[in-house]
N, C-alpha and C positions, 0 to 999 in steps of 0.2 A: 504493500500500500504506500502510495506516495505521500510526501509531506503535505501536498496541497489537499489531498482528500482527507487526511487526518485533520487539517485545519478547518475544512468545511464541516466536518462532523462535530468537532469538539469546540469550535469557536476560537477566539484569539488567545484564550488561556489554555487551550488543549496542549497535551504533550506532543512536541514535535511539530506544532503548527508554524505557519510562516511568520507569525508575530513573535515566536519564541516560546521557550518552555518556561512559563512563569505563572504564578498563582494570582488569584484576584487580590487587590490591595487590602481587602477586609479579611482575608483568610489568615488564621493563626500561623505564626512563623514556625512553631514547633510541630506542625502537623503536615503530613505529606499531601501534595496536590497532583492529580485528583485523588480523592479518598478511595481506597481499595474497595470498601464495602459498597460504595455507590456504583463503581464499575461492575462489580459482580451482580448487583441488583439489576442494572440496566441490561446486562447480558442475559440474565434469566428472563427478564421481561421481553427482550427482543426475540429470544428463541420461542417462547410461548406464543407471542403475537404472530411470528412468522408461520409457525405450525398451524395456528388457528386460521390465518388468512389463506394458507395453501389448501387446507381442508375445505374451506368455504368456496374457494374458486373451483376446486375439483368437483365439488357437489353441484354447484350451479352449472358447470360445464356438462356434467353427465345428464342433468335434467334437460338442459337446452338441446343437447345432441339427440336425446330421445324424442323430444317434441318435434325437432326439425326432421328427423328420420321418418317419423310417423306422417308428418304433413307431406313430405316429398313423395312418399309412396302412395299418396291419394290419387285415384284415377280421374280421368276426364278433365274438363276445363278447369276445375278447382285446383287440381294438381299442377296444371300448367301455370296458373296465376301464382301459386305458392312458390314454384321453382323460379319464376321470373323475379318475384319479390325477394327470394333468398339471394339471387345473384346481385340484385340492387343493394340489398343490405350488406352483402359481403364486400362489394366495391366501396360502399360508404364507410364500412369499418376499416378497410385498408387505408382509404384516404384519411380518415380520422386518426388512425394510429400513426400514420406518417406525419401528419401535422402536429400531433401531440409530441412525437419524438423530436421533431424539429424545434418545437417550443421548449421542450425540456433541455435540449442541447444549448439553445440560446440562453435560457435562464442559467444553466450551469456555467457557461462562459462568463456571463455578467456577474454572477455571484462569486465565482473564483477571482475575477478581477477586483470586485469590491473587497474581498478579504485581503488580497495583496496590496491594494492601494490604501486600505485602512491601516495596514501595518506601516506603510510609508508615512502617513499622516501622524501616526503615533510617535514616530521617531523625529518629527518636526519638519518633514518634507511636505510642505503644503502645495507643491506643484503637482501632486498626484491627481490623476483624472481617470475616470472609467470610460472606456469605449462602449457606447450603447449599441447593443446588437439588436437589429430589427426583428428577428424571429422571436425574441424574448417577449413574454406577456407584458401588457401595459403596466401592471403594478411593479414589475421588476424594472422596466425602463424608467418609470417615475422615481423609483428608489435610486437608480443610478444618476438620474438628473439631479435629484436632491443632494446626493453625495457630492457631485461636481460643483453645485452651487455653494454648498458648505465649504468645500476645500478652497474655492475661489475667494470666498469671503475671509477665510482664515489667512490665505496668502496675502490678500490686500491689507488686512489688519496687521499682519506681521511686518509687511513692508512699511506701513504707516508708523508702526512702533519704532522700527529701526531708523527711519528718516527723522522722526521726532527726537529720538535720543541723540542722533548725530547733530541735529540743529540746535538742540538745547545745550549740548556740550560746547558747540562752537560759540553760541551767543553768550554763555556764562563765562567763558574763559577770559574775555577781555576785561569786563568790570572786576572780576575776581583778581586778575593780575594787577590791575591798577590799585585796588585796595591793599593787596599784599605788598606791592612795592612801596606804597606810601607809608604803611605801618612800619615796614622794615627800615625805611629811611628815617622815620621819627625815632624808632628804637635805637638805631645806630648813631643818632645825633647829627645826621646829614641835614635833616629838616627840623625846624623847631615845631613844637606842638602848639602852633598858633591857630587862629581862626581860619586863616587861608587854607592851610594844609588839612586841618580837620574838616573844614567845610567841603573840600574836594572828596574826601573819603565819604562823608555823609551823602553827597550827591550821587556817588557811585552805588551806595547801598540803596538809594531811592530808585536808581535805574534797575537794580536787581529786583527790587520789590515790584516795580511796574511790570518787568518781564515775567515774573512768576505769576502775577495776577492775569496778565494777558494769556499766558500759556494755559492757565486753568480755564479761562473763559473759552478759548479755542477748543480745548479738549471736551468741555461740557457741551458746547454747541455741536461739535462733530458727532458725539456719542448720543445726542438727543436727551441728555440728562439735565440740561439747563431748563429750569421752569420759568414760565412767563406769567406775569401778573397783569392780566389784561384789564383795561377799563376804558370807557369812552373818553377819547382824548382829542382836543382841538389842536390840529397840526400847526395852525398859525401861531398859537401861543407857544408851542414847543419850539418852533423855529425862532421866534422872537427871544425866548430865553437863551438859546444858544448864541444868537447874535450879540445879546447883551453881555454874556459871559466872556466873549472874545473882543469886546470893544477896546479894552486897554491894549491888548496884544496887537490888534490890527493898527491901532493908532501909532503904537511904537514902531511898527514895521513900515509905516507909511502906505498901507494897503487899504483899499476901500472894501467894506463888507456890506453887501446889499441883499435884501430878502424880498421875495414877492410870492405870496401865497394867495391863490385865487379864492374869491369869496364863496364859490360853489363847492369847495372841498368840504365834505361832511365830517362829522365826528368819526374817528377811527377806533375800532376795538383793538387796541394794541397795548403793549407794555411801554408806558411813556419813558421809563428810566432807560430801557434798552434802546429804544429808537433815538432818544436824546444822545445816548452814548455813540450810536452810529453816526449821527449828524455831526457831533463834536469831533469824532475821529476824522471824518472827511474834511471838515473845516481846518483842523490842525494840520493835516497833510497838505492841503492847499496853501496854507499860510507858510509852511516851510519851503515851498517851491515857487512862491510868487514874489517877484522882486518889488521893490518900492515903486509906488505909482500904479501897481497892478490892481486887478479887481477880482473879488470872490463873490459869487452870486448863488444864493439858495432860492430855489423856486419850487412851487408845487401847484399842480393843476389836476382837476378830475379827468378821468378817461371815461367817455360815455359808455353806457351799458348797451344791452341788446334791445332795450325798449319794452321788454316783457316784464314790467313791474320793477325793473332794476335800472333806474336812470343813471347810476354811477357804478361802473364795474370795478374800478381801481383808481388809485391816486398815483400820479407820476411825480416823484420827488427827485430833484436834480441839484447837484453841487458842481458848479463850474468855476474854473479859475483861468487866469491869463498867464500862468507860470511857465516853467520850462517844459512841461509836458512829460509823457512817459515814453521811454525808448520803445521803438516798434517791436524789437525782439522780446521785450519784457511784457508787453501788453497782454498776450494770451495767458500769461502766468501771474498776473498782477494780484490775483486773489488767493494765491497759494501762500502757505506759511513761509515767512522769512524771505519772501520775494521783494527785492528792492533794487533800485538803480545804483549806478556807481556814485551818483552825487547825493544819495540819501543817507541821512544819519539816524534814521529811526530804527525801530526794532524789526520792521517788516511784518508785523502781526496785525496792524490796524485794519487793513482791508480784509484780511482773513477773518477777523472777528466780525467785521461788518457783514460779510457774506453769510457767516453762520447765523447771526442774529436775524437778518432779513429772511433767510430761508426758514427759520423757525416760525416766523410770522406767515409763512406761505407765500412770500414774495420772491422777487428776483432782483439782482443787482448786476450791472454791467459797467464797463469802463470804455471810454472812447477818447481818441485824440483828434479833436476837430481840426479841420484844415487851417482855421485861423490861428491855431496854436493853443497851448494850455491843455487842460484835462477836463473831462466831463464824466461824472459818475451819475448814472441813472438808476433809480430805485423804483420798483413797481410794487405797491402794497395793495393786495386785493381787498375788496369790500364784499362781504356776504350779504344775503337778503335780510339776515337777522344778526344782531350782535352776538358774537360768540362768547361762551362762558369763560371765565378766567381759569387758567390752568392751576 
């Protein structure tokens, strides 16, 4: 008996299976696996069941042959009809047995592949896939498709985890090196422990704190575990609050900040804190890349509905600036984590956070580089026929 067959009969913990000779994690360490008494019990049950099944089949076959022989010997037209029916039934049985054998072979191949590929997934190889055999029954094909979907998601999650770990390591290294170097310089007497040098260390710790908070927000939004506290919100008031909070910064930078919210924009069932965070992120990005004398504009207008009781389908919210714009090669990846241009000094997480928060609201966010220059971020927030309940 091959290892593959033993693995199919005994499962991934069977002795000699493709997944290895190992016991279940809950089995006591000081007891043998599989238990000898269980194997003996199954052998006795298998022998008894096999004999009973064989006797039943032989009995039914004897009765069937007797009835068929009696009917085939019948004279006249009735006997002819019976013989023709017997031939038809025999041909049908042959075809049915052939199709059943084909389905069994297909199922066996798929199940063998499932056992082998599951062993690969168990060892951490998430690229394992099962080839779906067409003759296999639909439930077996559905099982194989479900396995492939699971393996693909595991592979994507593992790739995401590795990328996140590499990105976090890279982003934390610089502020930590600055803090370490400054503290060592103070301890060695190279720099005095005055407000200037201690203030630089404090600023780097704030950078680290912001980075950790941003990473947590990104992780929660991507995993869907970030809860939203929705309430009817006036988008015009929200945009005005953001503009007011940036008034001192834009005045200092010599940049004009304008806002224009259409009067027909209805109340939105959103999380005002999260949407305000998105708008503030976009304005902060625009301010970093807009030179003195430039313009940052926040606008919002309703998007007409289908006219079937829904006069407004969504709200179009845009943040546009006249700054340096986004590099064309970076534009398709601008919403990815840690994506940033050569001239950017941010963490590269602001747009990734914005995308996650907007998608949690059921909306979309896109970036464009207008021909006139600068950058334009467009957000589409849907409006349902009835206000949604808070999460």
